C-alpha positions as a Markdown table, in Angstrom:
| # | Residue | x | y | z |
|---|---|---|---|---|
| 1 | Met | 93.0 | 96.5 | 82.9 |
| 2 | Asp | 89.8 | 98.2 | 82.6 |
| 3 | Asn | 90.2 | 100.3 | 85.7 |
| 4 | Asp | 89.0 | 104.2 | 85.5 |
| 5 | Ile | 91.7 | 105.6 | 86.8 |
| 6 | Asp | 95.2 | 106.7 | 85.0 |
| 7 | Thr | 97.9 | 105.1 | 87.6 |
| 8 | Ser | 100.5 | 107.2 | 85.3 |
| 9 | Tyr | 99.2 | 110.2 | 87.7 |
| 10 | Val | 100.1 | 110.2 | 91.5 |
| 11 | Thr | 97.2 | 112.5 | 93.8 |
| 12 | Ile | 97.5 | 114.0 | 96.8 |
| 13 | Ser | 94.2 | 115.0 | 98.6 |
| 14 | Val | 93.4 | 117.1 | 101.5 |
| 15 | Glu | 89.8 | 116.7 | 103.3 |
| 16 | Gln | 88.5 | 118.2 | 106.4 |
| 17 | Arg | 88.0 | 115.3 | 109.4 |
| 18 | Asn | 85.8 | 117.6 | 112.0 |
| 19 | Gly | 86.5 | 120.9 | 113.1 |
| 20 | Lys | 90.1 | 122.0 | 111.7 |
| 21 | Lys | 91.2 | 118.4 | 111.7 |
| 22 | Met | 92.5 | 117.5 | 108.7 |
| 23 | Lys | 93.5 | 113.9 | 106.6 |
| 24 | Thr | 96.3 | 113.8 | 103.4 |
| 25 | Phe | 95.4 | 110.8 | 101.0 |
| 26 | Val | 97.9 | 109.7 | 98.5 |
| 27 | Tyr | 97.3 | 107.3 | 95.9 |
| 28 | Gly | 98.6 | 106.1 | 92.4 |
| 29 | Ile | 102.3 | 105.2 | 93.1 |
| 30 | Asp | 103.7 | 102.8 | 91.2 |
| 31 | Ile | 103.8 | 99.5 | 92.7 |
| 32 | Lys | 107.6 | 98.9 | 92.2 |
| 33 | Phe | 108.3 | 101.4 | 95.1 |
| 34 | Asp | 108.0 | 100.1 | 98.8 |
| 35 | Leu | 104.8 | 101.6 | 100.4 |
| 36 | Lys | 105.4 | 100.6 | 104.2 |
| 37 | Lys | 109.2 | 102.3 | 103.4 |
| 38 | Ile | 107.6 | 105.3 | 102.3 |
| 39 | Leu | 104.7 | 105.9 | 105.0 |
| 40 | Ser | 107.0 | 105.0 | 107.2 |
| 41 | His | 110.0 | 107.6 | 106.2 |
| 42 | Leu | 106.9 | 110.3 | 105.8 |
| 43 | Lys | 105.3 | 109.9 | 108.7 |
| 44 | Asn | 109.2 | 110.4 | 111.0 |
| 45 | Thr | 110.0 | 113.2 | 109.5 |
| 46 | Leu | 106.6 | 114.9 | 109.5 |
| 47 | Asn | 105.6 | 113.6 | 112.8 |
| 48 | Cys | 102.2 | 112.6 | 112.0 |
| 49 | Ser | 100.3 | 109.1 | 112.2 |
| 50 | Gly | 99.6 | 107.4 | 108.9 |
| 51 | Thr | 97.8 | 103.8 | 107.7 |
| 52 | Ile | 97.7 | 102.5 | 104.3 |
| 53 | Lys | 94.5 | 101.2 | 102.8 |
| 54 | Lys | 93.4 | 99.1 | 100.3 |
| 55 | Asp | 90.6 | 100.7 | 98.2 |
| 56 | Glu | 88.9 | 98.5 | 94.8 |
| 57 | Lys | 89.1 | 102.1 | 92.8 |
| 58 | Tyr | 92.6 | 103.8 | 93.9 |
| 59 | Gly | 94.3 | 100.6 | 95.1 |
| 60 | Glu | 96.6 | 101.5 | 97.6 |
| 61 | Ile | 95.8 | 104.2 | 99.5 |
| 62 | Met | 98.3 | 105.9 | 102.6 |
| 63 | Ile | 96.6 | 108.3 | 104.6 |
| 64 | Phe | 97.9 | 110.7 | 107.2 |
| 65 | Thr | 96.5 | 113.3 | 109.6 |
| 66 | Gly | 97.1 | 116.9 | 109.5 |
| 67 | Asn | 97.5 | 118.6 | 106.0 |
| 68 | Asn | 100.9 | 117.7 | 104.2 |
| 69 | Lys | 99.7 | 118.1 | 100.6 |
| 70 | Lys | 102.9 | 120.3 | 100.2 |
| 71 | Ala | 105.8 | 117.7 | 102.3 |
| 72 | Ile | 104.3 | 115.1 | 100.6 |
| 73 | Tyr | 104.7 | 116.3 | 97.1 |
| 74 | Asp | 108.3 | 117.6 | 98.0 |
| 75 | Phe | 109.4 | 114.3 | 98.8 |
| 76 | Leu | 108.0 | 112.9 | 95.9 |
| 77 | Val | 109.4 | 115.1 | 93.2 |
| 78 | Lys | 112.9 | 114.9 | 95.5 |
| 79 | Glu | 113.1 | 111.7 | 95.9 |
| 80 | Glu | 112.3 | 110.8 | 92.1 |
| 81 | Ile | 109.2 | 109.0 | 92.6 |
| 82 | Ser | 107.0 | 111.2 | 90.8 |
| 83 | Ser | 108.2 | 114.3 | 88.5 |
| 84 | Ile | 105.9 | 117.5 | 88.6 |
| 85 | Asp | 104.0 | 116.6 | 86.2 |
| 86 | Asn | 102.4 | 113.8 | 87.0 |
| 87 | Ile | 101.0 | 115.0 | 90.7 |
| 88 | Val | 97.8 | 116.3 | 91.0 |
| 89 | Leu | 96.9 | 118.0 | 94.2 |
| 90 | Lys | 93.3 | 118.7 | 95.1 |
| 91 | Gly | 91.5 | 120.3 | 98.2 |
| 92 | Leu | 92.3 | 122.5 | 100.8 |
């Protein structure tokens, strides 16, 4: 593969949309995990909406409404989807 992205890292990024509104982006999760099940579980536990978008550069990206960076980080570590050392936090 000649991608610029290091897929061994999971990136959790928060961006401000408008006013107080935030969006949380998660990408880099290994393809052996079912993103639809992860998305569904996180949407139910965080009480927010979310979707999966395909991107040429980053692959599949999960997008959630609100600033859910800490909760998603805790979930990924607790469920052993990614280790603490392989998660990159960006944004607010």
